[in-house]
C-alpha positions in Angstrom: -17.5 -46.1 -8.7 -15.5 -43.9 -11.1 -15.7 -40.1 -10.5 -13.8 -36.9 -11.1 -11.9 -36.3 -7.9 -10.3 -33.0 -6.7 -7.5 -33.3 -4.1 -7.1 -29.5 -4.1 -8.5 -26.3 -5.6 -7.1 -24.7 -8.7 -6.9 -24.9 -12.5 -8.1 -27.8 -14.7 -5.0 -29.8 -13.7 -6.7 -30.6 -10.3 -9.4 -32.7 -12.0 -8.5 -36.4 -11.8 -10.5 -39.5 -12.8 -10.4 -41.9 -9.8 -12.4 -44.2 -7.6 -14.7 -43.3 -4.7 -17.5 -44.9 -2.7 -20.9 -45.2 -4.3 -23.4 -42.9 -2.6 -26.5 -44.3 -0.8 -29.9 -42.6 -1.2 -31.5 -41.3 2.0 -35.2 -40.8 2.7 -37.0 -39.1 -0.2 -34.0 -39.7 -2.5 -33.1 -42.0 -5.4 -29.8 -43.2 -6.7 -29.3 -42.4 -10.3 -27.0 -44.4 -12.6 -25.5 -41.5 -14.5 -25.1 -41.6 -18.3 -24.4 -38.0 -18.9 -23.9 -34.7 -17.1 -22.9 -31.2 -18.3 -20.3 -28.6 -17.5 -21.7 -25.4 -15.9 -19.9 -22.2 -15.0 -20.4 -22.7 -11.3 -18.4 -26.0 -11.7 -15.4 -23.9 -12.6 -15.9 -21.5 -9.7 -16.2 -24.5 -7.3 -13.1 -26.0 -8.8 -11.3 -22.8 -7.8 -12.5 -23.1 -4.2 -15.0 -20.2 -4.4 -18.4 -21.9 -4.5 -18.8 -24.7 -2.0 -21.8 -27.1 -2.3 -24.7 -26.7 0.2 -24.2 -28.6 3.5 -24.8 -32.3 3.1 -24.4 -32.4 -0.7 -21.6 -34.2 -2.5 -18.2 -32.5 -2.9 -17.9 -33.9 -6.4 -18.6 -31.4 -9.2 -21.7 -31.5 -11.3 -25.1 -29.9 -10.9 -27.3 -32.0 -13.1 -27.4 -35.6 -14.4 -29.3 -37.7 -16.8 -29.6 -41.5 -16.4 -31.7 -44.3 -15.0 -33.0 -44.9 -11.5 -30.7 -47.5 -9.8 -32.5 -47.7 -6.4 -35.1 -45.9 -4.3 -34.6 -44.5 -0.8 -37.1 -44.8 2.0 -40.5 -43.1 1.4 -40.1 -42.6 -2.4 -43.4 -43.1 -4.3 -44.3 -42.7 -7.9 -40.9 -43.8 -9.3 -39.5 -47.2 -10.2 -36.1 -48.6 -10.9 -35.0 -48.4 -14.5 -36.9 -45.2 -15.4 -35.0 -42.7 -17.5 -34.7 -39.5 -15.5 -33.0 -36.1 -15.5 -32.5 -34.1 -12.4 -30.8 -31.3 -10.5 -28.3 -32.4 -7.9 -26.5 -30.3 -5.3 -23.3 -31.9 -6.4 -22.0 -35.3 -7.5 -22.8 -35.2 -11.2 -19.3 -36.0 -12.5 -19.6 -39.7 -11.3 -21.1 -43.0 -12.3 -23.8 -42.7 -9.7 -25.4 -39.7 -8.0 -28.0 -39.1 -5.3 -31.0 -36.9 -6.1 -34.2 -35.9 -4.4 -37.3 -37.7 -5.9 -39.1 -34.3 -5.9 -36.5 -33.0 -8.3 -36.7 -35.8 -10.9 -38.2 -35.3 -14.4 -38.9 -38.1 -16.8 -36.8 -37.9 -20.0 -39.2 -37.5 -22.9 -39.2 -40.2 -25.6 -36.8 -39.4 -28.4 -34.5 -37.3 -26.1 -31.0 -38.7 -25.7 -29.2 -38.8 -22.3 -26.7 -36.2 -23.7 -29.6 -33.8 -24.5 -31.3 -34.5 -21.2 -28.1 -33.7 -19.3 -28.4 -30.1 -20.6 -31.9 -29.4 -19.3 -32.0 -29.1 -15.6 -29.4 -26.4 -14.6 -29.5 -24.0 -17.6 -33.1 -24.3 -18.7 -34.6 -24.4 -15.2 -32.4 -21.4 -14.2 -33.6 -19.5 -17.3 -37.3 -20.5 -16.7 -37.2 -19.6 -13.0 -35.7 -16.2 -13.5 -37.4 -15.2 -16.8 -40.9 -16.5 -16.2 -41.4 -17.3 -12.5 -39.4 -14.4 -10.9 -39.3 -12.0 -13.9 -43.0 -12.6 -14.8 -42.2 -12.3 -18.5 -45.3 -12.2 -20.7 -46.0 -12.6 -24.4 -45.6 -9.3 -26.2 -43.1 -7.9 -23.7 -39.4 -7.2 -24.4 -36.3 -8.4 -22.7 -32.5 -8.0 -22.7 -30.6 -11.3 -22.2 -26.9 -10.8 -21.6 -24.2 -13.2 -22.6 -25.4 -14.6 -25.9 -24.0 -18.1 -26.6 -23.8 -19.3 -23.0 -26.0 -22.2 -21.7 -28.4 -20.1 -19.7 -28.7 -17.4 -22.4 -29.4 -19.8 -25.2 -31.9 -21.7 -23.0 -33.6 -18.4 -22.2 -33.9 -17.5 -25.9 -35.3 -20.9 -26.7 -37.8 -20.8 -23.9 -38.9 -17.3 -24.8 -39.5 -18.2 -28.4 -41.4 -21.3 -27.4 -43.5 -19.9 -24.5 -43.9 -16.2 -25.5 -43.5 -16.2 -29.3 -44.6 -12.5 -29.8 -41.9 -11.2 -27.4 -39.0 -9.0 -28.5 -35.5 -10.2 -27.5 -32.4 -8.0 -27.3 -29.2 -10.1 -26.8 -25.7 -9.0 -26.0 -23.0 -11.3 -27.5 -19.4 -11.4 -28.8 -18.9 -10.9 -32.5 -18.0 -14.6 -33.0 -21.3 -15.7 -31.6 -23.7 -13.1 -32.9 -24.9 -14.9 -36.1 -25.6 -18.2 -34.1 -27.5 -16.2 -31.5 -29.6 -14.6 -34.2 -30.4 -18.1 -35.6 -31.6 -19.2 -32.1 -34.1 -16.4 -32.0 -32.7 -13.0 -31.0 -34.5 -10.0 -32.6 -31.8 -7.5 -32.0 -28.1 -8.1 -31.3 -25.6 -5.9 -29.4 -21.8 -6.5 -29.8 -20.8 -6.1 -26.1 -17.1 -5.5 -27.1 -18.0 -2.4 -29.1 -21.0 -1.2 -27.0 -20.3 -1.5 -23.3 -23.0 1.1 -22.6 -26.0 -0.2 -24.6 -28.5 2.4 -23.3 -29.0 4.4 -26.4 -29.3 1.5 -28.8 -31.9 -0.1 -26.5 -33.9 3.1 -26.4 -33.8 3.3 -30.2 -34.9 -0.3 -30.6 -37.8 0.1 -28.1 -38.8 3.6 -29.2 -37.6 5.0 -25.9 -39.9 2.7 -23.8 -37.1 0.5 -22.5 -37.5 -3.2 -21.8 -39.7 -5.1 -19.4 -37.0 -7.5 -18.2 -33.3 -7.9 -18.1 -31.6 -11.2 -17.2 -28.0 -10.4 -16.2 -25.0 -12.4 -15.0 -22.5 -9.6 -15.4 -23.2 -7.6 -12.3 -21.6 -4.3 -11.3 -20.3 -3.2 -14.8 -23.8 -3.4 -16.3 -25.9 -2.0 -13.4 -26.1 1.6 -14.7 -26.9 0.7 -18.4 -29.3 -2.0 -17.2 -31.3 0.4 -15.1 -31.2 3.1 -17.9 -32.5 0.4 -20.3 -35.4 -0.7 -18.1 -38.8 0.7 -18.9 -41.6 1.6 -16.5 -42.1 -1.2 -13.9 -39.2 -3.1 -15.5 -37.4 -6.0 -13.7 -33.7 -6.6 -13.5 -32.9 -10.2 -12.4 -29.3 -10.7 -11.4 -28.0 -14.2 -11.5 -24.3 -13.6 -11.6 -21.6 -11.0 -10.8 -18.6 -11.8 -12.9 -17.7 -8.1 -13.3 -17.9 -7.3 -9.6 -20.3 -6.8 -6.7 -20.3 -3.1 -6.1 -21.8 -0.3 -8.3 -23.5 3.0 -7.9 -27.3 3.1 -8.2 -29.5 6.0 -9.1 -32.3 5.3 -6.6 -34.4 8.3 -7.7 -34.7 6.9 -11.3 -35.5 3.5 -9.9 -38.3 5.0 -7.7 -39.8 7.1 -10.4 -39.9 4.3 -12.9 -41.0 1.8 -10.2 -38.3 -0.6 -11.3 -37.3 -3.8 -9.4 -33.8 -5.3 -8.9 -34.1 -9.0 -7.9 -31.2 -11.3 -7.0 -31.5 -15.0 -7.6 -29.6 -18.3 -7.2 -30.9 -21.8 -7.7 -28.4 -24.2 -6.0 -28.8 -23.0 -2.4 -32.6 -22.9 -2.4 -34.4 -25.3 0.0 -35.2 -28.8 -1.4 -38.9 -28.2 -1.2 -38.6 -24.9 -3.1 -36.6 -26.5 -5.9 -39.2 -29.2 -6.0 -41.9 -26.6 -6.6 -39.9 -25.0 -9.4 -39.4 -28.4 -11.1 -43.2 -29.0 -10.9 -43.9 -25.7 -12.7 -41.2 -26.4 -15.3 -42.6 -29.8 -16.0 -46.1 -28.2 -16.5 -45.2 -25.3 -18.7 -41.9 -26.0 -20.4 -41.2 -29.8 -20.6 -43.9 -30.4 -23.2 -41.9 -28.1 -25.6 -39.0 -30.6 -25.2 -41.2 -33.6 -25.7 -42.5 -32.3 -29.0 -39.0 -31.1 -30.0 -40.0 -27.4 -30.2 -37.0 -27.0 -28.0 -33.9 -29.1 -28.6 -30.9 -28.5 -26.3 -28.0 -26.9 -28.1 -24.8 -29.0 -27.6 -21.4 -27.6 -28.6 -19.5 -30.8 -27.9 -19.7 -34.1 -26.0 -16.6 -35.1 -24.0 -16.0 -38.4 -22.3 -15.4 -38.4 -18.5 -11.7 -38.9 -18.9 -11.6 -35.7 -21.1 -13.0 -33.5 -18.3 -10.0 -31.2 -18.3 -10.6 -30.5 -22.0 -14.3 -29.8 -21.3 -13.4 -27.3 -18.5 -10.8 -25.6 -20.6 -13.3 -25.1 -23.5 -15.7 -23.3 -21.1 -12.8 -21.2 -19.6 -11.8 -20.1 -23.0 -15.4 -19.3 -23.9 -15.2 -21.4 -27.1 -18.6 -23.0 -26.7 -22.1 -22.2 -27.9 -24.9 -23.7 -25.8 -23.9 -26.6 -23.6 -20.8 -28.7 -23.0 -21.7 -32.3 -22.1 -19.7 -34.9 -20.2 -20.5 -38.5 -21.1 -20.2 -40.8 -18.2 -21.2 -44.1 -19.9 
């Protein structure tokens, strides 16, 4: 089968389209004929040699796929060959075929294209898990979502608007992306170039109450302003550390305000745990995709032989929403 092969770690130049052996589904798995996948930030980190896949998963890049079921592994029930599905994968998305666990499959709603479906699993499930399941975000509450314009951030805004329409969303974004972020559903925007410490503007917007939840992928640089911006019993959910891993914490403030700091990753979770997350996502969020309340935001669709251009677009932060890689 055709796949994007890496013979070394490094820049976009290490990505080559080549031939490799088609995978075989094991017990509880299915083989998916891949029509589309998407580019995610962890793909770039893995390409650089800093984010290896979990043991047993494919070394090929790609964390989500959309396609049709090609074959069933032993013990798989409730699915049939030919069904349109989208799914998380531990690796292997940049290829014509990929293996996935049956418990991670979701049926693609009627009217949704493979390209749209390829955007759902990694970004929207990550946002749903951390905002609603871990962050326990409720309607009428307020949140700060960092990194306006990225896949997880735009997914989080859309999910909040669909599932908690009375919430208040503060979003940090670059000047070039602020207007598009507003259109997606942000209530208040912060230019993170001009306002690295957003504490005071958040206090002003929330009448000094602070916010209930912060979803952060920045890490060390934002720890102090994040904690200062959290309200009583507020939750800081950290899903990335692009600015560093060490920062000073005022534990007394955290104790008095009964705040929580929660670290979270999706890829390395046990298979069964990811299956439980998918079940909850299907129950609460997938109907919003089926009725087109939520439509995945796609910046551009590249073909598989344009994978270096796709990675370069993400590296240069020139995208809004998702970057899709069309396999077929």
